[in-house]
C-alpha positions in Angstrom: 0.0 0.0 0.0 2.9 2.4 0.7 4.2 2.0 -2.9 0.8 3.1 -4.3 0.7 6.1 -2.0 4.2 7.1 -3.0 3.3 6.9 -6.6 0.1 8.8 -6.1 1.6 11.8 -4.4 3.6 13.0 -7.5 0.5 12.7 -9.5 -1.4 14.9 -7.1 1.4 17.4 -7.1 1.4 17.6 -10.9 -2.4 18.0 -10.9 -2.1 20.7 -8.3 0.5 22.5 -10.4 -1.6 22.3 -13.5 -4.6 23.7 -11.6 -2.5 26.5 -10.2 -1.2 27.4 -13.7 -4.7 27.3 -15.1 -6.0 29.6 -12.4 -3.3 32.2 -13.2 -3.4 31.8 -17.0 -7.2 31.9 -17.5 -7.6 35.5 -16.4 -4.6 36.5 -18.4 -6.0 34.8 -21.5 -9.3 36.8 -21.0 -7.3 40.0 -20.9 -5.4 39.1 -24.1 -8.4 39.6 -26.4 -7.5 42.5 -28.7 -11.1 43.5 -28.9 -11.3 44.4 -25.2 -9.9 47.6 -23.7 -10.2 49.1 -20.2 -9.9 52.8 -19.3 -9.0 53.4 -15.7 -10.3 56.7 -14.4 -11.1 58.2 -10.9 -14.6 56.8 -11.3 -13.4 53.2 -11.9 -12.7 50.7 -14.7 -14.6 51.2 -17.9 -14.6 48.4 -20.5 -14.9 49.0 -24.2 -15.2 46.6 -27.2 -12.8 48.0 -29.8 -11.9 47.5 -33.4 -8.2 47.7 -34.0 -6.9 49.7 -37.0 -3.2 49.6 -37.7 -2.6 49.9 -41.4 -2.6 53.1 -43.4 -5.8 52.0 -45.2 -7.8 51.1 -42.1 -6.6 54.2 -40.3 -7.6 56.4 -43.3 -11.2 55.0 -43.1 -11.6 54.9 -39.4 -15.2 55.4 -38.3 -16.2 57.2 -41.5 -19.8 56.5 -42.8 -20.9 54.8 -39.5 -24.3 55.9 -38.3 -24.0 54.8 -34.7 -21.6 53.6 -32.1 -22.6 51.8 -28.9 -21.7 53.4 -25.5 -19.2 50.6 -24.8 -17.7 50.5 -28.3 -14.8 52.3 -30.0 -11.9 52.1 -32.4 -8.3 51.9 -31.4 -5.7 53.3 -33.8 -2.2 51.9 -33.4 0.5 53.9 -35.1 3.2 51.3 -34.0 5.4 54.1 -32.5 5.0 57.4 -30.8 4.6 60.4 -33.1 2.4 63.4 -33.4 -0.9 62.6 -35.2 -3.8 64.6 -36.4 -7.4 63.5 -37.1 -10.5 65.1 -38.8 -14.2 64.3 -39.0 -14.8 64.4 -42.7 -17.4 61.7 -43.7 -17.9 60.9 -40.0 -21.6 61.2 -39.0 -21.4 60.7 -35.3 -19.7 62.9 -32.6 -16.6 61.3 -31.2 -14.2 61.7 -28.3 -10.6 61.2 -29.3 -8.3 60.0 -26.6 -4.6 60.4 -27.4 -2.5 57.8 -25.6 1.2 57.2 -25.2 3.0 53.8 -25.9 2.9 53.3 -22.1 -0.9 53.5 -21.9 -1.0 56.9 -20.3 -3.7 59.2 -21.6 -1.9 62.3 -22.9 -4.8 64.5 -24.3 -8.5 64.3 -24.9 -10.6 66.0 -27.6 -14.2 65.8 -26.5 -17.2 65.8 -28.9 -15.5 66.2 -32.3 -18.2 67.6 -34.6 -19.5 65.3 -37.4 -18.4 66.3 -40.9 -15.9 68.9 -39.6 -12.7 69.0 -41.7 -10.8 70.9 -39.0 -7.6 69.2 -37.9 -7.6 67.7 -34.4 -3.9 67.3 -33.4 -2.6 65.1 -30.6 -0.5 68.0 -29.4 2.2 65.5 -28.2 3.6 62.3 -29.6 1.3 59.3 -29.0 1.1 55.7 -30.3 -2.6 55.2 -29.9 -5.8 57.1 -30.5 -9.0 55.7 -29.1 -12.3 57.0 -30.6 -15.4 56.5 -28.4 -18.9 58.0 -28.6 -18.9 61.8 -28.1 -19.2 62.8 -24.5 -18.3 59.3 -23.0 -14.9 60.5 -21.7 -16.6 63.1 -19.7 -19.2 60.6 -18.4 -16.6 58.3 -17.1 -14.4 61.1 -15.7 -11.4 60.4 -18.0 -8.5 62.8 -17.6 -5.0 63.1 -18.9 -2.8 60.9 -16.8 -5.4 58.1 -16.6 -4.5 54.7 -17.9 -5.7 52.7 -21.0 -5.2 49.0 -20.6 -5.0 46.9 -23.8 -2.8 44.0 -25.1 -1.1 46.3 -27.6 0.2 48.6 -24.8 3.8 47.8 -24.3 3.8 45.2 -27.0 6.8 44.9 -29.4 5.8 46.1 -32.8 5.6 43.4 -35.6 7.4 44.4 -38.7 
């Protein structure tokens, strides 16, 4: 009976190790979904379902011609490196908040309620890697301020060339 018990203990240890790894890995896997993004503000954590645009073609189109955008939806522009960027609202039919974010996930500047169809340039004012567009006025509703944090799998990721 002692031989059985001695052989059984390593199996239990391995099973315990597998369970412990799974307990740690599952939440990380849930956070690794590129379509999920969290903004951390003084009012809490605010989740958004985002589309990623990271090519010149997809960035040029952005949210043009869309007629609506859910309160928890947005578009995340990834420029692959920090640089000054500028946006406009030509052919965009819904008001948007533009959140300019550094490579480290720190919100740098926010442009609230960009006017639909307005061709006026909206500059980042500082170098940024990301621009998050969400429905107009949402950044005010959630209390987002420069210095707050955007959490997403692309933040801090090594660019793929």
